[in-house]
N, C-alpha and C positions, 0 to 999 in steps of 0.2 A: 487530600488524595484519601479517596480506602483502601489500602491494603490487603494482604492476603498475607498474614501471618505463617510461618514455614509449615506449622501442622495443618492448618489450612490447602498448602498447595501442595501438601501431603495428601492430605484427601480428597482432593481433585485427582491428582492420579493416582489412588487407590480406587475410581466409582468409572473413570475414565471409559471403560467399556462397557458401561449401560451393567452390567452383573450386580447381581443382588451381594452384598456385605453384612453383614448381620452387624448388631450394636459390641456386642464383645470382641467380634475380630479386628473391628476398626481401632475399638479404644487399647487394645491390648497391641495392636501396631503405632497408633501414635503415643500410646503410653500415658492416656489418661481414662475415662469412668466413660460410661454408655454416656452419661446425662452428659460431661462435658464433648463427648461423638454430637448429642443431639441438638445439642449451642453449635458448635460449627456448620453441622449439614445445613443449621436453616440461615447462616450465613452468603451459604452459594447465592441463595435465591434472590441475592442483592446481584449478584454479577451475572445475572441473569441466564445461570444453571437450573435446568428447572429436575427437582429434586424429587425423586419418590418415597414415599415413606409407609413399608407391609409387615403388621403385625408377623412374628414368625419368621419373617426371610430378612430385615433389615431396610439397610436404605441402596439405592442404586440412579442414574442418572437415567431420567426421563428418555433423551437421545444423548450415544456414547459420542464421545469427542478424541480429535486425534490432534493432538499435543504434538508440536515441532518437534525434532530431534539437536537439539541445540549442539550437544557431542559432535555430530557429522557434521553441523552444518560448521564450526567451528577449526574441526581438522581439515573440509572442504572450501573454506577457506585457505587456509592457511597453504592450500599451492595454488593460488590467485595469479593473477600478474604481479601483488605487489604485499606484502604484507596487512590486512586487518585487524581488528581488533573487534571483535561480537560480545554487543549487551545484551542481553534475552531475560526480560523478564514475564510472569504469565500477565499481569494486569501493571499498565501503568497509565497514565494519564493523556499523553499522546510522545509517540514515537520522537514526532518532531521537535516535541519541547527538548526532551532525553537529550537529543543530539543535539542543539540548541546551548543547550545549560553546559552541555561537558568540556569537561576542558583541553584545551588542544595537547595532542601528545605528538611534536613536532612535526608538526603536518600529516599525520599516521591516516592513513582513514580510517573509519570506526564506520561497524554496522548497527543498528537500533532494533529489536524486534518485539513484538508484545502477541500474546494471546487474544487479547484483549484491550482495546482504550477506552476509557471512561469518560476522555473529552478530545477526543478524535478529533481532526481538523482540516475543511476541504478550503477549494480558494472561497474569498470573500466572504470570509468568517463563517462559511459553512458549517457544522454538525457535519461531522464521515462517522454514519452509523457502525458501530462495532461491535458484533455480538461474539462469547468469546470460544475459541476456536471454530469461528464459524468463518474467516477470511483472511487473507491477506492483510499484514499493517506493519512495513518496514520502513525504515529510514538509514539514507546511506551521509553523512559527515566526511567530505573530499575537499583538499586544499587542490586550489586552481590559480597558474600564474595569471596575470596580467592583472589582477582586478576586476572590477566590475563591471569595465568595458568590455570582460570576456566570453561572457556569459550568456549571449544573444540567442537565443535556440533550443535553451538547453533541456527547455521541457518537454520542447518536439524531440529533442534527441535522446532523451530518458524512453519518452512514449516509446519510441521505434524499437529501441534496447526490451523493452516487452516485449514488446508486438514478436521481434524474431523469437525472445523466448516461449511463446506460449507457441508461435508454428514450430519450434523445435520441435516442442514434445507432441507436437497434434498437428500437420504438416496440412497445409488446405484450408486454417483454422479459418471462418473469414472475419477475423477480426480488425479492425480499423481504427486510424486515429480522426479527432474532431479537432480541430485547432483551437486553443493552444493545449490542454490538457485531457481531455477525455479519452479511454479505448473504449470501442464498442463495437458491437457483433448484432449483424441486423439491426441497427437505429438502436440498438438498450445500452446503456451505461454497466462495462463492465467492470472496469476503472480508473482512478483516475492520478495525476500527479501532481505533487505543491511543491516547489523551490523558493525557498528562504534563508536571510542570507546568514551568516552566525559572528560573521566581521571580517576586515581587509589589517592585513599586517606584513611588513616586509614585500609591498607589490603582489601580495596571493589573496585570494579570496576566501574563504572556508564557507564550502553551499551547501545546506542540505536538500537534500533529494528525499520527498515521500513518496511512497506509493503506496495505494490503495486500490489492494484486489478480489471481489469477491470472489468464494470457494464455494460455499454449499450454505446459502439461506432460507430459512422459513420465512413462510408471507409473516408471521407475528415478527420474527426478527428484522424485516425487511418494513417494515408497516410506518415508520416515519420518514421514510424517503419519498421525495416529492417530484419523484420523474420515473422514467423504466427504464428498470433497472432487470441485468440478467447475471447470471453467476456461472463459474467454471463446470460446476455439475451439471449445468442445463443443454452445454453449447460442446464438450464434448463427449467422444464416442465412450473411452474411458477413460474416467478422475485420476490421474496419481497420485501420491499422497500428497502431503502439503507440505511437504517435506521436499520433497524432488522441485514441484514448482518453484519454492522461494530458494534455492538450489541453484537452477537456471537463470531464472530473472537476477538472483544476485551477482554469478556470474558475468552475466552479460553486459550490467549494469554496469561491474569496474572494469570491465576491457573497453564499452564504451567512453567513459567516463577520462581514462588513462587517454582517451586517444580524444577527446573531444579539451582535456588540458594541452595541448600543443596545434588539434587544427581547430576546435570551434566547431560548428554546425556545417559548415558547406561541404565537406564530403558524404555529409547524411540526405545531404536534400534527395537526390535520387532515391535513396532509401523509402525514407518520410513517403516521398512520392507514390508509392507501393502502396499506404497504407492509408491515402489523404483520401475522408470520407467525403469532402468538403470541395474541392473543387471544382469547377463548374456546374457548382450550386448555388440559384440563389440565397443570398443568408445575411439577416438582421446582427448587426455588432453594436452592442450599447457599450454607453467607457461613461463617467461621471459627467463627462464635457458634450457630447455629441452618440449620436443616431445616427449609423449610415445603412444604407440597404443598396447591392451592388451583387454581383456576380463574382465568387472567389475566382481569385487566375493561379492558385498554386501557391507557395512561400519564398521569401528570399533567402541568403544566405546567412543572413543574421538570426533570419526564425522569423521576417514579420510575414505577416497575409497581404496577399495583395488581391486588393479590391476593386471589379472595375466597375464606377459610379458613372452619374450622368452627368459628376463634374471629370470624368477622368479616371485613369490608377489611383489608386492610393495606398501606401502603406501605413499599416495599423500592426500595432506592437499587444502581446499579453500584458499579462501584468493584473489590475479589476477593468477586466472585461466582458463581456454575456456575448455568445455566440449563437444564435438559432437558424436554423437551417429552413428558408422557409417553405 
């Protein structure tokens, strides 16, 4: 993985506001020569940060960036339902990969966040576009009793928690859920959920819940996305700070996970139905084994999609499947 040294990270923070800083000013703060500042400034392009250099003015980012306030978030998380460790970095390969690789701390939940992912992952092995400080990339590692069998419907429950968070920030926001892992607004993808398993021990499974949310993306940053997409800046009347969004989403996620670990998905079915963008529509569901077409008839208490087909009612589970609304 490409990494940013501490001086590189400090340079990003100095330039985050989009204002010009001279090479000598930056060198003085960083404790390096003007030539070293130039070299470090060029490295920022490797991470998708467009840099402008103007003789007599210095350097600035072509577009200001808003970094997460990690200290605020750690303090915020210390007041949640259960103690949580926060791991924050400017750049990582993948927050889900970080969560999977982390050493287990006696079953204590942990949150992993980054400003940029170099190898962000979506479902079915797809790349998740992760430009610097444009979106939200967060993962929660959480211990759940009952082993793998207790996880039915978890991706749907996560979708409900994130949708609840967004509608609490902006009541009436038309966010919806597409089984099994997508958040939509007006049919365009706003975000997604990726569930992975870190391991099972002593009757407990450590689950990694990854959430990606589009915040404010330029068309250039999104040019690799192969489906209709939208972002919070496009669908919210007044965009809150990235830290406010992250705090609300994490709070709702942690509350939901505590409830899910003891009650499962069943109590959340009615809340899921409020956001369900699939129910009543003709859909095609494709997996490695089969392709089924039918009318979606809601979800079951363990998260299965109920599908009315020509051969009768079938229940389909998530995993390596693709659903298309016809």
